[in-house]
GUSE-35497 format. One record per residue (C-alpha): residue in one letter; x negated, y negated, z negated. Coordinates in pm, whole numbers, plus 32768, in hexadecimal, padded with zeros to 4 digits. Each point is the difference from the previous one (the first is absolute). Layout:
atom res a, c1 X, c2 Y, c3 Z
...
END
This chain:
atom res m, c1 72C0, c2 82EA, c3 8BA5
atom res i, c1 7FCB, c2 7F83, c3 7E99
atom res k, c1 8089, c2 7EB3, c3 805D
atom res n, c1 8144, c2 80A6, c3 8091
atom res i, c1 8034, c2 80CC, c3 7ECE
atom res t, c1 7FC9, c2 7ED0, c3 7F15
atom res a, c1 8109, c2 7F2B, c3 80D4
atom res i, c1 80FB, c2 8110, c3 7FF3
atom res l, c1 7FCE, c2 802B, c3 7E7C
atom res g, c1 8030, c2 7E78, c3 7FED
atom res v, c1 8147, c2 8020, c3 80BA
atom res l, c1 8093, c2 8122, c3 7F34
atom res a, c1 7F94, c2 7F3A, c3 7EC3
atom res a, c1 80C3, c2 7EC6, c3 8076
atom res v, c1 812C, c2 80D0, c3 8048
atom res t, c1 8010, c2 8098, c3 7E9D
atom res s, c1 7F83, c2 7ED5, c3 7F31
atom res l, c1 80CB, c2 7FB3, c3 7E9C
atom res s, c1 7FE3, c2 7F3D, c3 7EC4
atom res l, c1 80E5, c2 805E, c3 7EDF
atom res a, c1 7FBB, c2 7EBE, c3 7F55
atom res d, c1 812B, c2 7F21, c3 805C
atom res s, c1 80F7, c2 810A, c3 8029
atom res a, c1 8083, c2 7FC5, c3 7EA0
atom res p, c1 80A1, c2 7EB7, c3 7F61
atom res e, c1 7EE2, c2 7F39, c3 7F6F
atom res a, c1 7F91, c2 8079, c3 7EA9
atom res s, c1 80C0, c2 813A, c3 8013
atom res a, c1 7F41, c2 811F, c3 7F52
atom res q, c1 7ECC, c2 7F46, c3 8027
atom res d, c1 7F26, c2 80E4, c3 7F2D
atom res t, c1 8048, c2 8124, c3 80CD
atom res k, c1 7FD8, c2 7F34, c3 8154
atom res k, c1 7EA1, c2 7FA5, c3 7FB6
atom res m, c1 7F95, c2 815C, c3 8038
atom res v, c1 8070, c2 7FE5, c3 8178
atom res q, c1 8004, c2 7EB5, c3 805B
atom res n, c1 7E8C, c2 7FCC, c3 8043
atom res n, c1 7FEA, c2 8147, c3 80C0
atom res f, c1 8016, c2 7FCD, c3 8171
atom res v, c1 7F3D, c2 8051, c3 814E
atom res e, c1 7F93, c2 7ED3, c3 80C8
atom res t, c1 805F, c2 804F, c3 8172
atom res a, c1 7F4F, c2 7FA7, c3 8145
atom res q, c1 80C8, c2 7EC5, c3 800C
atom res k, c1 7F97, c2 7F0F, c3 7EF7
atom res g, c1 80DE, c2 7FB8, c3 7EFF
atom res i, c1 8104, c2 8136, c3 8049
atom res k, c1 7FF1, c2 80EF, c3 7ECF
atom res l, c1 8067, c2 816C, c3 7FBD
atom res s, c1 8071, c2 807F, c3 7EC0
atom res g, c1 80FD, c2 80F1, c3 7F6A
atom res y, c1 8012, c2 812C, c3 7F34
atom res v, c1 806F, c2 817F, c3 7FF8
atom res d, c1 80EF, c2 804F, c3 7EF9
atom res a, c1 8059, c2 8175, c3 7F9C
atom res g, c1 8084, c2 80AD, c3 7EB4
atom res y, c1 80DD, c2 80F6, c3 7F66
atom res s, c1 814C, c2 7FD2, c3 7F4B
atom res y, c1 80E0, c2 80DB, c3 7F2E
atom res n, c1 8168, c2 7FC4, c3 7FB4
atom res f, c1 8080, c2 80BB, c3 7ECE
atom res t, c1 8158, c2 7FA8, c3 8062
atom res g, c1 806A, c2 8087, c3 8160
atom res a, c1 80FD, c2 80C8, c3 809C
atom res a, c1 7FA3, c2 8177, c3 804F
atom res n, c1 8048, c2 7FB7, c3 8189
atom res g, c1 7EF6, c2 7EF7, c3 7FFD
atom res t, c1 80F8, c2 7EC1, c3 7FE3
atom res s, c1 7F68, c2 7EDE, c3 7F54
atom res d, c1 80E0, c2 7F67, c3 7EF0
atom res v, c1 7F69, c2 7EF2, c3 7F32
atom res t, c1 80C8, c2 7EBA, c3 803C
atom res g, c1 7F24, c2 7ECD, c3 8052
atom res r, c1 7EAD, c2 80B2, c3 805E
atom res f, c1 7F6B, c2 7FB4, c3 815E
atom res g, c1 8021, c2 812C, c3 80EE
atom res s, c1 7E96, c2 806B, c3 7FEC
atom res d, c1 801C, c2 8010, c3 7E8E
atom res t, c1 812E, c2 80E1, c3 7FF3
atom res a, c1 7F9C, c2 8146, c3 809A
atom res a, c1 808F, c2 8117, c3 7F39
atom res k, c1 7F14, c2 80CB, c3 7F2E
atom res g, c1 7E8B, c2 8004, c3 8064
atom res d, c1 7F83, c2 7F58, c3 813F
atom res f, c1 7EBB, c2 7F98, c3 808F
atom res n, c1 8018, c2 7E9D, c3 80B8
atom res l, c1 7F46, c2 7F45, c3 80FF
atom res y, c1 8090, c2 7EB7, c3 7F93
atom res a, c1 7F5C, c2 7F19, c3 8104
atom res v, c1 7EE8, c2 7FC8, c3 80EB
atom res k, c1 7FE6, c2 7E7D, c3 8010
atom res i, c1 7F61, c2 7F5A, c3 8111
atom res a, c1 7FF1, c2 7E7E, c3 8031
atom res l, c1 7F60, c2 7F17, c3 8101
atom res e, c1 7FC3, c2 7E99, c3 7FA2
atom res k, c1 7F69, c2 7EAF, c3 805A
atom res a, c1 802D, c2 7F2E, c3 7EC7
atom res l, c1 801E, c2 7E9E, c3 8004
atom res t, c1 7ED1, c2 7F4A, c3 7F75
atom res s, c1 7FF6, c2 7F23, c3 7ED0
atom res e, c1 7FC3, c2 7ECF, c3 80EB
atom res n, c1 8116, c2 7F0A, c3 8026
atom res k, c1 8009, c2 7FE6, c3 8187
atom res a, c1 80DA, c2 808A, c3 80FC
atom res q, c1 7FD9, c2 8168, c3 8027
atom res a, c1 80AB, c2 8140, c3 8046
atom res g, c1 7FD6, c2 8189, c3 7FA0
atom res f, c1 80D7, c2 8123, c3 7FEB
atom res r, c1 803E, c2 8138, c3 7F26
atom res t, c1 8089, c2 815C, c3 806A
atom res d, c1 8054, c2 8102, c3 7EE3
atom res v, c1 8057, c2 8170, c3 804D
atom res m, c1 8056, c2 8127, c3 7F12
atom res i, c1 801C, c2 8172, c3 8048
atom res g, c1 8089, c2 80FD, c3 7F15
atom res e, c1 8112, c2 8063, c3 7F21
atom res d, c1 8038, c2 7EAB, c3 7F7D
atom res a, c1 800C, c2 7F7C, c3 8168
atom res n, c1 8123, c2 80E2, c3 8030
atom res y, c1 80CD, c2 7F65, c3 7EDC
atom res l, c1 7F98, c2 7E9D, c3 8046
atom res i, c1 80AA, c2 8012, c3 8154
atom res t, c1 8146, c2 8066, c3 7F6F
atom res r, c1 7FD7, c2 7F91, c3 7E9E
atom res s, c1 80D7, c2 812F, c3 7FA5
atom res t, c1 800F, c2 80AA, c3 7EA1
atom res f, c1 8160, c2 807C, c3 8036
atom res y, c1 805D, c2 813E, c3 7F05
atom res n, c1 800A, c2 80E9, c3 8133
atom res q, c1 7E9E, c2 7FDE, c3 8053
atom res t, c1 7F36, c2 814A, c3 801E
atom res n, c1 7E9F, c2 806C, c3 8000
atom res n, c1 8027, c2 8028, c3 8179
atom res n, c1 7FFD, c2 7E75, c3 800F
atom res q, c1 7E94, c2 7FFC, c3 7F96
atom res n, c1 7F67, c2 7FB0, c3 814A
atom res s, c1 7E86, c2 7F98, c3 8019
atom res n, c1 8017, c2 7FA8, c3 8164
atom res a, c1 80C9, c2 7EDC, c3 7FF1
atom res l, c1 7F73, c2 7EBD, c3 8067
atom res f, c1 8061, c2 7E9A, c3 7F75
atom res l, c1 7FB2, c2 7EB3, c3 8071
atom res e, c1 7FDB, c2 7F45, c3 7ED0
atom res q, c1 7F80, c2 7EA0, c3 8089
atom res a, c1 7FAD, c2 7F74, c3 8147
atom res y, c1 7FF0, c2 7E7C, c3 8014
atom res v, c1 7F3D, c2 7EC5, c3 806A
atom res s, c1 7F85, c2 7F28, c3 7F0A
atom res i, c1 7FC3, c2 7E9E, c3 8040
atom res r, c1 7F83, c2 7ECF, c3 7F34
atom res a, c1 805F, c2 7E90, c3 8044
atom res p, c1 7EFB, c2 7EFF, c3 7F69
atom res v, c1 8120, c2 7F52, c3 7F42
atom res g, c1 7FB5, c2 7F93, c3 7EA1
atom res n, c1 7F37, c2 8126, c3 7F5C
atom res g, c1 805D, c2 80DC, c3 8133
atom res w, c1 8160, c2 8088, c3 804E
atom res d, c1 7FF8, c2 816A, c3 805D
atom res f, c1 80F6, c2 80CB, c3 80D0
atom res k, c1 804A, c2 815D, c3 8046
atom res v, c1 80C9, c2 806B, c3 8132
atom res g, c1 8072, c2 8164, c3 803D
atom res k, c1 8031, c2 8110, c3 7F12
atom res f, c1 7F7D, c2 7FE2, c3 7E8B
atom res v, c1 8037, c2 80A7, c3 7EAC
atom res s, c1 80F4, c2 7F6D, c3 7F01
atom res i, c1 7FB2, c2 7ED8, c3 7F2B
atom res l, c1 80C6, c2 80A6, c3 7ED1
atom res g, c1 7FA0, c2 80EA, c3 7EFB
atom res y, c1 7EE3, c2 8040, c3 7F25
atom res e, c1 7FBF, c2 815D, c3 8091
atom res v, c1 7F90, c2 8024, c3 816E
atom res i, c1 8015, c2 8110, c3 811C
atom res e, c1 7E9A, c2 8070, c3 7FC9
atom res r, c1 7FFB, c2 80ED, c3 7EDE
atom res p, c1 7E9C, c2 7FE2, c3 7FB1
atom res a, c1 8033, c2 7E91, c3 7FBF
atom res n, c1 8107, c2 8032, c3 7EF5
atom res m, c1 7FC9, c2 8063, c3 7E99
atom res n, c1 80B5, c2 8154, c3 802F
atom res v, c1 8016, c2 8114, c3 8101
atom res t, c1 8163, c2 8015, c3 801C
atom res y, c1 80D3, c2 7ED1, c3 8069
atom res g, c1 80D0, c2 7F53, c3 7EE8
atom res l, c1 8188, c2 7FD4, c3 8004
atom res l, c1 7FE5, c2 7E81, c3 8050
atom res w, c1 7F21, c2 803C, c3 8121
atom res q, c1 80FF, c2 80DC, c3 8091
atom res q, c1 80FA, c2 7EDE, c3 7FF2
atom res m, c1 7F21, c2 7F04, c3 80B0
atom res p, c1 7FE8, c2 7FB6, c3 8163
atom res l, c1 7ED5, c2 808C, c3 80BE
atom res y, c1 7FCA, c2 7F4C, c3 8135
atom res y, c1 807F, c2 7ED6, c3 80D9
atom res t, c1 7FEE, c2 7F93, c3 816C
atom res g, c1 7FEE, c2 7E9C, c3 803D
atom res v, c1 7F27, c2 7EB0, c3 7F86
atom res l, c1 7F67, c2 7FDC, c3 7EA4
atom res s, c1 7F49, c2 7EBA, c3 7FA8
atom res s, c1 7F28, c2 7FC5, c3 7ECB
atom res y, c1 7F53, c2 7EE8, c3 7F68
atom res k, c1 7F1C, c2 7FCA, c3 7ED4
atom res f, c1 8033, c2 7EB7, c3 7F4D
atom res d, c1 7EE0, c2 8026, c3 7F2D
atom res d, c1 7F3F, c2 810D, c3 7F34
atom res y, c1 813F, c2 8041, c3 7F24
atom res i, c1 8125, c2 7FE3, c3 80D8
atom res d, c1 8050, c2 80BE, c3 815C
atom res a, c1 8152, c2 802E, c3 80B0
atom res k, c1 8097, c2 80AF, c3 812A
atom res l, c1 8123, c2 7FD1, c3 80EA
atom res g, c1 8081, c2 80CD, c3 8118
atom res v, c1 8113, c2 8069, c3 80CF
atom res v, c1 8022, c2 816A, c3 8073
atom res n, c1 8106, c2 80E5, c3 80A2
atom res g, c1 804E, c2 80A7, c3 7EA9
atom res s, c1 7F39, c2 80F7, c3 7F2C
atom res q, c1 7FC8, c2 8164, c3 8074
atom res t, c1 8072, c2 7FB9, c3 8168
atom res d, c1 7F61, c2 7FA0, c3 8156
atom res n, c1 8160, c2 7F67, c3 8080
atom res n, c1 80B7, c2 7ECA, c3 7FB9
atom res t, c1 8147, c2 8096, c3 7F84
atom res s, c1 7FA3, c2 80A3, c3 7EB7
atom res t, c1 8116, c2 8109, c3 7FC3
atom res s, c1 8137, c2 7F56, c3 807C
atom res g, c1 7FC1, c2 8010, c3 816B
atom res g, c1 80E4, c2 7EF2, c3 8035
atom res g, c1 7F2C, c2 7EBA, c3 7FCA
atom res d, c1 7ECE, c2 7F53, c3 8039
atom res g, c1 7F75, c2 805F, c3 7EAF
atom res c, c1 7ECA, c2 7F7B, c3 7F59
atom res a, c1 7F6B, c2 7FC4, c3 7EBE
atom res v, c1 7F33, c2 7EE7, c3 7F5B
atom res l, c1 7EC7, c2 8051, c3 7F0D
atom res a, c1 7F7A, c2 7F1C, c3 7F01
atom res a, c1 7EE7, c2 801C, c3 7EF2
atom res l, c1 7F53, c2 7F31, c3 7F16
atom res n, c1 7EAF, c2 809C, c3 7F53
atom res v, c1 7F67, c2 7F53, c3 7ED1
atom res t, c1 7E86, c2 8063, c3 7F9C
atom res a, c1 7F87, c2 7FA7, c3 7EA7
atom res p, c1 7ECF, c2 7F49, c3 7FE3
atom res g, c1 7EE3, c2 8101, c3 7FF5
atom res g, c1 80A7, c2 80D2, c3 80E8
atom res n, c1 8053, c2 8112, c3 7F09
atom res a, c1 818C, c2 7FE2, c3 8011
atom res n, c1 80F5, c2 7FD8, c3 8109
atom res w, c1 8184, c2 7FCB, c3 800B
atom res s, c1 80BC, c2 802C, c3 814A
atom res n, c1 815C, c2 7FB4, c3 804C
atom res n, c1 80A4, c2 8083, c3 814C
atom res f, c1 8148, c2 7FD5, c3 809A
atom res q, c1 80B8, c2 80AF, c3 8131
atom res y, c1 8152, c2 7F86, c3 8080
atom res s, c1 808F, c2 80D9, c3 8128
atom res s, c1 811A, c2 7F71, c3 80C4
atom res n, c1 8090, c2 8169, c3 802B
atom res n, c1 7FF1, c2 8127, c3 7F39
atom res d, c1 7EB2, c2 8061, c3 7FE6
atom res i, c1 7F80, c2 8161, c3 8081
atom res n, c1 7F06, c2 8010, c3 7EDF
atom res s, c1 8037, c2 811C, c3 7F1D
atom res s, c1 7F6B, c2 813D, c3 7F63
atom res y, c1 8109, c2 80AA, c3 80F4
atom res s, c1 801B, c2 7F4F, c3 8150
atom res t, c1 8049, c2 8123, c3 80F0
atom res v, c1 8150, c2 8043, c3 8077
atom res y, c1 80C2, c2 80FA, c3 7F41
atom res s, c1 8124, c2 80A0, c3 80B4
atom res s, c1 812D, c2 80C4, c3 7F77
atom res t, c1 80D6, c2 809D, c3 810A
atom res s, c1 80F8, c2 806D, c3 7F01
atom res a, c1 8027, c2 7EC7, c3 7F75
atom res g, c1 8005, c2 7F34, c3 815F
atom res v, c1 7F0D, c2 7EFE, c3 7F7A
atom res e, c1 7E94, c2 7FA5, c3 8053
atom res y, c1 7F42, c2 7F55, c3 7EE3
atom res g, c1 7EF4, c2 7EFD, c3 804E
atom res s, c1 807B, c2 7FA2, c3 8163
atom res s, c1 80C9, c2 7EDC, c3 7FE2
atom res g, c1 807D, c2 7EE5, c3 7EFD
atom res t, c1 7FE2, c2 7E76, c3 7FF2
atom res g, c1 7F93, c2 7F2A, c3 7EDC
atom res y, c1 7EBC, c2 7F75, c3 7F62
atom res t, c1 7EE2, c2 8077, c3 7F38
atom res f, c1 7F3B, c2 7F3D, c3 7EFC
atom res i, c1 7EC3, c2 8084, c3 7F49
atom res y, c1 7F28, c2 7F58, c3 7EF5
atom res n, c1 7EBC, c2 80B4, c3 7F84
atom res s, c1 7F12, c2 7F5F, c3 7F05
atom res w, c1 7EB8, c2 80B1, c3 7F9F
atom res g, c1 7ECC, c2 7FA0, c3 7F5B
atom res n, c1 7EBA, c2 8096, c3 7F6E
atom res w, c1 7EEB, c2 7F97, c3 7EE5
atom res a, c1 7EC3, c2 8069, c3 7FC6
atom res p, c1 7F92, c2 7F81, c3 7E9F
atom res k, c1 7EB5, c2 7F75, c3 7FF3
atom res f, c1 7FDB, c2 8091, c3 7E94
atom res a, c1 8004, c2 8155, c3 80A3
atom res n, c1 7ECD, c2 7FB6, c3 8104
atom res d, c1 80E0, c2 806D, c3 8133
atom res k, c1 804D, c2 8151, c3 7F61
atom res l, c1 8178, c2 7FC4, c3 7FCD
atom res l, c1 8100, c2 7FA3, c3 80F2
atom res l, c1 816B, c2 7FB6, c3 7FA9
atom res a, c1 8117, c2 7FC6, c3 80F5
atom res f, c1 8178, c2 7FD8, c3 8021
atom res n, c1 80F6, c2 8032, c3 8120
atom res a, c1 816B, c2 7F92, c3 7FF8
atom res l, c1 8103, c2 8016, c3 811F
atom res l, c1 816C, c2 7F7C, c3 8033
atom res g, c1 80BB, c2 804C, c3 813F
atom res t, c1 8179, c2 7FBE, c3 8069
atom res s, c1 80BA, c2 8057, c3 8136
atom res s, c1 814C, c2 7F66, c3 8048
atom res t, c1 809C, c2 815B, c3 8067
atom res n, c1 8009, c2 8141, c3 7F33
atom res g, c1 7F41, c2 8131, c3 8083
atom res q, c1 7ECE, c2 807C, c3 809B
atom res n, c1 7F83, c2 7F0B, c3 80FB
atom res g, c1 8134, c2 7F2C, c3 7FEA
atom res v, c1 810B, c2 812C, c3 803A
atom res d, c1 811F, c2 8004, c3 7F17
atom res i, c1 7FFB, c2 8181, c3 7FC0
atom res n, c1 812B, c2 8021, c3 7F21
atom res g, c1 809E, c2 7EA8, c3 8029
atom res s, c1 803E, c2 7FD7, c3 7E85
atom res q, c1 7EC7, c2 7F38, c3 7F96
atom res p, c1 7F76, c2 7E8E, c3 8021
atom res g, c1 7ED1, c2 7F92, c3 809D
atom res t, c1 7EBE, c2 80D9, c3 7F7F
atom res t, c1 7F18, c2 7F63, c3 7F09
atom res w, c1 7EC1, c2 80AE, c3 7F96
atom res f, c1 7EEB, c2 7F7E, c3 7F10
atom res g, c1 7ED1, c2 809E, c3 7F4F
atom res a, c1 7EB5, c2 7FC1, c3 7F4F
atom res g, c1 7EC1, c2 8094, c3 7FD2
atom res a, c1 7EA9, c2 7FE9, c3 7F25
atom res y, c1 7EAC, c2 807E, c3 8052
atom res a, c1 7EB8, c2 8030, c3 7F40
atom res k, c1 7EB4, c2 8074, c3 8072
atom res y, c1 7EC2, c2 8020, c3 7F3D
atom res q, c1 7EAE, c2 803E, c3 809A
atom res f, c1 7F3E, c2 80B7, c3 7EF3
atom res n, c1 7EBF, c2 8014, c3 80C3
atom res d, c1 7F8A, c2 7FEB, c3 8172
atom res w, c1 80A2, c2 8149, c3 805A
atom res f, c1 8132, c2 804D, c3 7F1E
atom res n, c1 814D, c2 7F2F, c3 7FD2
atom res l, c1 8153, c2 8041, c3 7F83
atom res a, c1 813A, c2 7F5A, c3 8096
atom res n, c1 8162, c2 7FFA, c3 7F63
atom res r, c1 8147, c2 7F96, c3 80AE
atom res g, c1 8159, c2 7FD6, c3 7F72
atom res e, c1 8137, c2 7FAD, c3 80D5
atom res y, c1 816A, c2 7FC9, c3 7FF6
atom res l, c1 80FF, c2 7FDD, c3 8136
atom res g, c1 816A, c2 7FB1, c3 7FBE
atom res g, c1 8129, c2 7F8D, c3 80C2
atom res n, c1 8184, c2 7FCB, c3 8006
atom res n, c1 8026, c2 8139, c3 80F8
atom res p, c1 7F0B, c2 80F6, c3 806D
atom res n, c1 8040, c2 7FE8, c3 817C
atom res k, c1 7EC2, c2 7F2F, c3 8024
atom res l, c1 7F36, c2 8125, c3 7FA3
atom res v, c1 80BD, c2 814A, c3 807A
atom res g, c1 80EC, c2 7FA4, c3 80F7
atom res d, c1 8113, c2 80C9, c3 7F5E
atom res a, c1 80D5, c2 7F8C, c3 7EF2
atom res g, c1 8082, c2 8150, c3 7FB1
atom res v, c1 7EAE, c2 8084, c3 7F8C
atom res y, c1 801F, c2 7F1D, c3 7ED9
atom res n, c1 8171, c2 802E, c3 7FC0
atom res g, c1 8058, c2 7E87, c3 7FF6
atom res t, c1 7EE9, c2 7FAD, c3 7F12
atom res g, c1 7EFF, c2 7EDD, c3 8006
atom res l, c1 7E8C, c2 801F, c3 806E
atom res s, c1 7F07, c2 8034, c3 7EC7
atom res l, c1 7EB0, c2 80A8, c3 8047
atom res w, c1 7EC3, c2 8018, c3 7F34
atom res e, c1 7EA2, c2 806D, c3 8048
atom res y, c1 7EB4, c2 8011, c3 7F4D
atom res t, c1 7EB6, c2 8056, c3 809F
atom res l, c1 7EA3, c2 803A, c3 7F7F
atom res t, c1 7ED4, c2 8007, c3 80E8
atom res a, c1 7E9B, c2 8064, c3 7FD0
atom res g, c1 7F09, c2 7F72, c3 80F4
atom res f, c1 7EA4, c2 8086, c3 8046
atom res n, c1 7EF1, c2 7F2D, c3 80D8
atom res v, c1 7EEF, c2 810B, c3 7FE8
atom res i, c1 7F6B, c2 7FC5, c3 8174
atom res d, c1 7FE2, c2 7EBD, c3 80C8
atom res n, c1 8148, c2 7FDD, c3 80D3
atom res l, c1 8094, c2 8134, c3 7F61
atom res l, c1 8134, c2 7FDA, c3 7F18
atom res i, c1 8092, c2 8125, c3 7F44
atom res r, c1 8154, c2 7FDF, c3 7F35
atom res a, c1 80D1, c2 80DB, c3 7F34
atom res e, c1 8158, c2 7F9F, c3 7F93
atom res y, c1 812D, c2 8067, c3 7F24
atom res r, c1 8152, c2 7F6B, c3 8059
atom res l, c1 814B, c2 8009, c3 7F3A
atom res d, c1 8165, c2 7F95, c3 809E
atom res w, c1 813D, c2 7FEE, c3 7F3F
atom res g, c1 8151, c2 7F52, c3 8003
atom res n, c1 8164, c2 7FFC, c3 808B
atom res s, c1 8009, c2 8112, c3 8117
atom res s, c1 7E87, c2 8003, c3 7FF3
atom res v, c1 8009, c2 8186, c3 806F
atom res i, c1 80D0, c2 807A, c3 8127
atom res n, c1 803A, c2 8169, c3 7FF5
atom res g, c1 801B, c2 80B6, c3 814F
atom res s, c1 8006, c2 7F7E, c3 8168
atom res t, c1 8186, c2 7FE9, c3 7FEA
atom res v, c1 7FF9, c2 7F33, c3 7ED4
atom res t, c1 80A2, c2 810D, c3 7F22
atom res s, c1 7F9F, c2 7F2D, c3 7EB2
atom res t, c1 7F27, c2 7EF6, c3 7F7F
atom res s, c1 7F53, c2 7FD6, c3 7EA8
atom res s, c1 7F34, c2 7EE4, c3 7F55
atom res g, c1 7EC7, c2 80BC, c3 7FFB
atom res p, c1 7EE6, c2 7FFD, c3 7FAC
atom res a, c1 7F3E, c2 804C, c3 8144
atom res h, c1 7E9F, c2 8059, c3 7FE0
atom res y, c1 7EF1, c2 7FCF, c3 8106
atom res a, c1 7E85, c2 802B, c3 7FFE
atom res g, c1 7F13, c2 7FD6, c3 8128
atom res a, c1 7E8B, c2 7F93, c3 8062
atom res e, c1 7F89, c2 7F30, c3 811A
atom res v, c1 7EAC, c2 7FE1, c3 80AE
atom res v, c1 7FA5, c2 7EC9, c3 80C0
atom res y, c1 7EE1, c2 7FA6, c3 80E3
atom res s, c1 7FE7, c2 7E9F, c3 8081
atom res f, c1 7F44, c2 7F7D, c3 8100
END
């Protein structure tokens, strides 16, 4: 009987195994990732590991409509619930058999699943102004990654991922606990989330590594992007430079899509029967995105200080949300932004993290999908975030956060967009994360 129970537990553990360590771009938010990357459960099958976290909290938006409509432009759906809201952000479970450090022919796999309110918005990527608190759904399930990993013993070892994997762009990542701040930033909202295809990586030496891949296009499982009329695909490329000593990184990342890319902060179809149009359902063209980020842990600060930057430039050949020319009067859409981060670890259990960002563009359609909201003006948004982190108990992270958003039409009043203002929009929240 004991042997049977042991066998059953081994199978269950193998089914639910996970590791957070490789879900983010290398060196992204390294200091926070240290807390979770060495926590895992060894399954009955040697080499397969289980890890993950439970992330819950409370948020309060001081700017919010009485009917529960969220109205802060540029925030992620889970971060825009009007007034006060308890949140189950995510339960993450990942199963992985990682490649070893040996330069030999070998294979492995990784699967990441997220359940919770974040999963609901990660599926649709929607932050449109007509979102309400009714959209906060903790029962949603999001398949973040599922790929086979292969190493070819060529040179220093040539690695491949085949399947679905997270984006190579951006300093912030999908996992909130691995970022410096609780809420997602303005630039993260405009980065691709995931791809389906093939990604290769090669480490030339201790200082330079590169990536090259071909995928369907970001935020889509099919090969047509949003045009629906062609065999669309995207090409990915990245070059990462690590400083001698390993205390600084500089990453340059590129994406070119042969059709207008479905990636956007608002990627669901918005229909207007009265206008006779359907935004986000068609369009042709191309999308180019360049992202550069870097971080530096000065040695004079004894690993207590972490500084980072994030920059973004994107352009699409046609105007409008997801390549749709909404008003027919503007040229292609261009968006750009920059962010700065600073985190100081005062002692083993307390730290403070700061983030400041700007997001701009020649028209607002990349973000909101309705030029009428901005009355023909350009895109110009700012945000500042201050986060206090507490590591009081092993594997337990507690964070409290204040955020301020402002800028052109930063606040949208009413579910029917009766008026807009430049803000400011205040946010306060707290988060509790247990990792395993």
